[in-house]
Steps between C-alpha positions, in 0.01 A plus 500: 500500500245282335338647192245354253452739208216449250496643152312449172149614603299748295188543286402228254195427287294193561647200334852649526810379688739636762807358676567592852844469659602494864866543578606391849800606696620432855362138518633163393261498209540142387361358826196726509159423361388793289159612412266755350191626675254773395258730660218683329320801653262384769614140486736290700849407386489173300739246374610527133782252484787353698817322405702296746871483529503193272270675256169318594234739406147572631234736348179665612195360322421827323844515323565132417579460133563872444782599736847330544733544790869431458827575683865567410715425806807639331328835478312486823183571308149361476273565205133493431399472132140609470312419178139543391449769762152593609364804667456303822875450508531869587672530838822579682732203465735416784811289498549275798798298629455233769736274686373206703793425729543724688178666399533841333308696243542819298284709267574747222331833474267395220453592137172608337352303219198652331311313221273735322401598140 
């Protein structure tokens, strides 16, 4: 059974930091591209960051320079370090795992991040 389990969300003040983790099980983690997406109330889910199997990264424009995605293949875990958080970063953050050949994709259950004073 495939599971992607996010952790690390919570309430933080503007300018603060959080680190999200996503632990994967039931997949060959090292060959999956992993990513973080977020969805705020009333908005569509959007890309935050992705990291390919060879650790090539890609970021959404709104988080470039503030967020860093990384992976530890030995621990089957992907991380999202979020710095200089803003109220507009408030959303449910979802972990995503994607394989190209053959195509397959999985989602975690999401973790809430709230940035507020």
